[in-house]
N, C-alpha and C positions, 0 to 999 in steps of 0.2 A: 273282572277278567282284565288284566292289562293289555292295552291295544297292543299291534304285534303290524311290522311293516311301515309301509305308507302311512297308516294310520296312526302310528305312533308319531309318525315324523308332523303329520297334521298338528298332534295335541301338543308337539313342542315349538311349533311354528307359532300355533294358536297363542301359547302363554306367553310368546316374549312380545310378540305384535299384538295381540286380540283378534286377528286376522286367517279366516280360511280360504284357503286358495279355490277357484271355483273349477281350475282345471290342470290335469298334471300331464305332462306328454315328455314320455319315456323314450328316447332312442337308445337302439340297442347292435351295435356295431358285430360284426363277424368274428373281430380280431378280442372280443368279448368285453368291449368297453362299453361305458352306459353313458348317457348325460338325462340330466330332469330338467325341464322347463316349468315354472309354475306359474299359472295367470292369477290374477286377482280382478279381474275386469268381470263384471254381470256379465253372467252366462248369455251367448248369442242368440240363442235361441229365446230363451224368457227376455229378449230385448225387441223382441218382436217381430224377429228374423224366421218365421216357421218354416219355411223352403231350405234349409242349410245345404248350399252345394258345393259350398268351399273346398271336400273334400273328394267331390266327383273324380277329377281326375290326379288325385295325389299320387297313385303308383307310378304313373308315366312323369311324373314331375320331376319326381324323386330319382326314376333310374336317368332321365337324361342329366339330374345332378351330379349323379354318381360319375356320370360318363366322364362331364365336365374336367 
């Protein structure tokens, strides 16, 4: 079965660079525009950070950024 969507993108990138990304952040705006940000860093939790609080206040930070 042929990969679909982001899985297909992952396979294409892997074929070109030999790497798989470890995270993909997708930002979708109300006007329909979107942005992908790929990370190849080791997964944060697998690096020993088991109590991951980086996104605890994400919604509040995002809303403040949008107001600025």
